[in-house]
C-alpha positions in Angstrom: 11.8 10.3 58.6 9.5 10.7 55.4 8.7 7.5 54.1 10.2 8.7 51.0 13.3 8.7 53.0 13.1 5.3 54.0 16.0 2.7 52.3 14.0 1.3 48.9 13.8 -2.0 50.5 12.2 -1.1 53.6 9.6 1.3 51.9 8.6 -2.1 49.4 7.5 -4.3 52.2 5.6 -1.1 54.0 3.7 -0.2 50.5 3.2 -3.9 49.6 1.4 -4.2 53.5 -0.4 -0.7 52.7 -1.6 -1.8 48.8 -2.9 -5.5 50.6 -4.9 -4.1 53.6 -6.1 -0.2 52.2 -9.7 -0.8 50.9 -9.2 1.5 48.6 -5.6 0.3 47.6 -5.4 2.9 44.4 -5.3 5.2 46.8 -2.0 4.5 48.2 -0.3 4.6 44.3 -2.0 7.9 43.7 0.1 9.9 46.6 3.1 9.8 44.7 4.7 8.8 41.6 7.6 7.0 43.8 4.7 4.6 45.5 3.0 4.5 41.9 6.3 3.1 40.4 6.3 0.8 44.0 3.3 -0.1 44.4 1.8 -0.5 41.4 3.5 -4.4 40.5 2.0 -5.4 44.4 -1.6 -4.0 43.0 -1.1 -6.1 40.0 0.1 -9.8 41.4 -2.6 -9.4 44.0 -6.1 -9.1 41.7 -9.6 -9.7 44.4 -12.8 -8.8 42.8 -15.9 -9.3 45.1 -18.6 -7.8 42.5 -19.7 -7.8 39.8 -19.0 -4.5 38.2 -15.6 -4.4 40.1 -14.8 -7.4 37.8 -16.3 -5.5 34.3 -14.4 -2.0 35.5 -11.0 -4.1 35.4 -12.2 -6.1 32.6 -12.5 -3.2 30.2 -9.3 -1.7 30.8 -7.2 -0.9 28.3 -3.5 -0.2 29.8 -0.8 -2.6 30.4 -0.3 -4.7 34.3 2.3 -4.3 35.9 5.3 -7.0 35.0 4.4 -9.9 37.7 6.4 -13.2 37.7 3.6 -14.7 40.3 0.4 -13.4 39.6 -3.0 -14.3 41.6 -6.4 -13.8 40.4 -9.5 -14.0 43.3 -13.0 -14.0 43.0 -15.6 -13.7 45.4 -18.7 -13.4 45.0 -21.7 -14.1 48.0 -24.9 -15.7 46.8 -25.9 -16.5 43.0 -24.2 -14.1 40.2 -27.4 -13.8 38.0 -24.9 -11.9 35.3 -24.6 -13.8 31.9 -21.4 -11.3 31.3 -19.9 -13.1 34.2 -18.1 -15.9 32.4 -16.9 -13.3 28.8 -16.0 -10.4 31.7 -13.2 -13.5 33.5 -12.3 -14.3 30.1 -11.2 -10.8 29.9 -9.7 -10.4 33.0 -7.5 -13.9 32.6 -6.5 -12.4 28.9 -5.3 -9.1 30.0 -3.1 -11.2 32.6 -1.1 -12.4 29.7 2.8 -11.0 29.3 3.7 -9.2 26.6 4.7 -13.3 25.1 0.8 -14.4 25.3 2.4 -16.6 27.7 0.1 -16.1 30.6 1.1 -14.9 34.7 -1.0 -16.2 36.1 0.1 -18.9 39.1 -2.8 -19.4 41.7 -6.8 -18.3 40.7 -9.7 -18.3 43.9 -13.8 -18.5 42.9 -15.8 -18.3 45.6 -19.4 -17.9 44.0 -21.7 -19.7 43.0 -23.6 -21.2 39.6 -26.3 -21.6 38.3 -28.5 -24.3 36.3 -30.6 -20.9 34.5 -26.9 -19.3 32.8 -27.0 -20.2 29.4 -23.5 -19.4 29.0 -21.7 -21.4 31.1 -20.3 -23.3 28.4 -18.3 -20.4 28.1 -16.6 -22.0 31.4 -14.1 -23.7 29.0 -13.4 -20.8 26.6 -11.9 -18.7 30.0 -9.7 -21.3 31.2 -8.0 -22.3 28.2 -6.2 -18.5 28.5 -4.4 -19.8 31.2 -2.2 -22.3 33.1 -2.4 -22.1 37.2 -0.5 -24.2 39.1 -3.0 -23.9 41.8 -6.5 -23.9 40.9 -9.7 -23.3 44.0 -13.6 -23.4 43.0 -15.5 -22.8 46.8 -19.2 -22.2 47.7 -19.5 -18.9 49.3 -22.1 -20.7 51.4 -20.7 -21.7 55.3 -19.4 -24.9 55.7 -22.6 -26.5 57.7 -24.4 -25.7 54.6 -24.6 -28.4 51.8 -24.8 -26.7 49.0 -24.1 -27.0 45.0 -22.1 -23.8 43.6 -20.7 -25.9 40.9 -24.1 -27.2 39.1 -23.8 -30.2 36.8 -24.5 -28.2 33.4 -20.6 -26.4 34.4 -19.2 -29.0 36.2 -18.3 -30.6 32.3 -17.1 -27.1 30.4 -15.1 -26.4 34.3 -13.1 -29.3 33.5 -12.6 -29.0 29.9 -11.3 -26.3 30.7 -9.6 -27.8 33.5 -8.0 -30.3 30.6 -5.1 -28.8 29.1 -3.0 -27.1 32.2 0.6 -29.0 31.8 1.8 -26.4 35.4 -1.4 -27.3 37.8 -0.6 -29.1 41.0 -3.0 -28.2 43.5 -6.7 -28.6 42.7 -9.1 -28.1 45.2 -13.1 -27.5 44.4 -15.8 -27.7 47.0 -19.8 -28.3 46.9 -19.9 -29.9 43.4 -21.7 -31.8 41.2 -20.5 -34.7 38.8 -24.1 -35.2 37.5 -25.0 -35.0 33.6 -21.2 -33.8 32.9 -21.5 -34.8 29.5 -18.9 -37.2 28.9 -16.1 -34.7 30.7 -15.4 -36.2 33.9 -12.1 -36.6 36.8 -11.4 -39.0 33.8 -9.8 -35.5 32.2 -6.5 -35.0 34.3 -4.5 -37.3 31.7 -0.3 -37.9 32.7 0.1 -36.4 29.9 -1.8 -33.0 30.6 -1.0 -32.8 34.1 2.4 -34.6 34.9 2.4 -31.9 38.1 -0.5 -32.5 39.4 0.4 -33.4 43.3 -3.3 -33.0 45.2 -6.9 -33.0 45.2 -9.5 -31.8 47.3 -12.9 -32.4 46.8 -15.6 -31.5 49.1 -19.2 -31.7 49.4 -19.4 -33.6 45.8 -22.7 -35.6 45.2 -22.3 -37.8 42.0 -18.8 -38.9 41.9 -17.6 -42.7 40.7 -15.8 -44.8 43.0 -14.0 -45.6 40.0 -12.8 -42.3 38.8 -10.9 -41.9 41.4 -8.8 -45.4 41.0 -7.9 -44.3 37.6 -7.2 -41.3 38.7 -4.7 -42.7 42.1 -2.9 -45.5 39.3 -3.3 -42.7 36.2 -1.5 -39.7 37.6 2.0 -39.9 39.1 2.6 -37.4 40.2 -0.5 -37.7 42.6 0.9 -38.5 46.5 -2.6 -36.9 47.8 -6.5 -37.1 47.4 -8.9 -35.8 50.1 -12.3 -36.6 50.3 -14.9 -34.5 52.3 -18.3 -35.6 52.4 -18.5 -36.7 49.0 -21.3 -38.7 47.8 -21.6 -41.7 44.8 -25.1 -40.1 44.5 -27.1 -37.6 46.2 -26.4 -36.8 49.8 -29.2 -39.3 50.9 -27.1 -41.9 49.7 -23.7 -44.1 50.3 -20.3 -41.9 50.7 -17.7 -42.7 48.6 -15.5 -44.8 50.7 -11.9 -46.7 50.8 -13.7 -50.2 50.4 -14.9 -48.3 47.5 -12.1 -47.4 45.9 -10.2 -50.4 46.0 -13.5 -52.7 44.7 -12.5 -51.0 41.2 -9.0 -51.8 41.3 -9.3 -55.2 39.0 -6.9 -56.7 36.4 -8.5 -54.1 33.5 -8.0 -51.1 35.5 -4.5 -51.5 36.4 -1.8 -51.6 34.9 -0.1 -54.9 34.7 3.1 -54.2 35.5 1.9 -52.6 38.2 -0.2 -55.6 39.8 -3.7 -55.5 41.3 -2.0 -55.7 44.6 0.4 -52.7 44.5 -2.8 -50.8 43.2 -4.1 -50.9 45.8 -1.6 -50.2 48.1 -1.1 -47.2 46.1 -4.0 -46.0 47.0 -4.3 -46.7 50.5 -1.4 -44.7 50.2 -2.5 -41.4 48.5 -6.4 -41.7 49.0 -8.3 -40.2 52.0 -12.2 -40.4 52.7 -13.7 -38.1 55.4 -16.9 -37.6 56.8 -16.8 -34.3 58.3 -20.9 -33.3 58.2 -23.4 -35.9 59.5 -27.2 -36.9 59.2 -29.0 -37.9 61.6 -30.9 -40.0 59.5 -30.6 -41.0 55.3 -27.8 -42.8 53.5 -24.7 -44.2 55.3 -27.1 -43.4 58.5 -29.8 -45.7 57.6 -26.9 -48.8 56.4 -25.1 -48.0 59.7 -28.2 -48.0 61.7 -29.7 -51.4 60.4 
């Protein structure tokens, strides 16, 4: 039986799978006009880019995207993305994903790439991200997990958190290989119950210069939060102490916790939703020295 003769629901499943696994999904659409009509929404609902060149080509496109109720954007750039056009291009891509009424249809964004401290355009991160309001956002580095690197440099962290600040739809936030040093006033406390009423989970791994106080405040001020997971997160550099539950609990004081909640209830909430994990261990330095002393 020819594919065109298959029942529509069967053809949809086959073409949706073909678009996802084909190395050049546009070739699937070029076979037949019926295939094009069926498969185009699947191609535009799961946008994946693995080079600056592909990002630029899509950003400069003028034809409207297929109507999709949900849309994901995934950008994977191995190593350093040493191109000052990057964030302008990403902003154009996210703007192309807006619906006819100007509202973004992007529900999930996943970056796997490095930011560079020498990049003079990192401030554009905030402008790019403010064009969307996804329910899920992840930024991780391209290096293996056992390689402790800094994918989100301090100069990028501030604009990143500023860009996230107005995302009222955000439910899940995951940041890896990030430095909170010198964020120029933008901290995790840009996440507020007013702008992020649906935020349920925060995952931070391989983070440095993260103050326990900011985690305590998030746990106490965001009532929808059910999980804060910290994996290999340090209060200073990786040679200093990790962020531990005891450190976060220590920040629960009358000036921090809501008087109606109380210190005891505040401490109990932190113990319920916050976990601190050590996945990678050093032979010497930091906590290892303190534990062996």
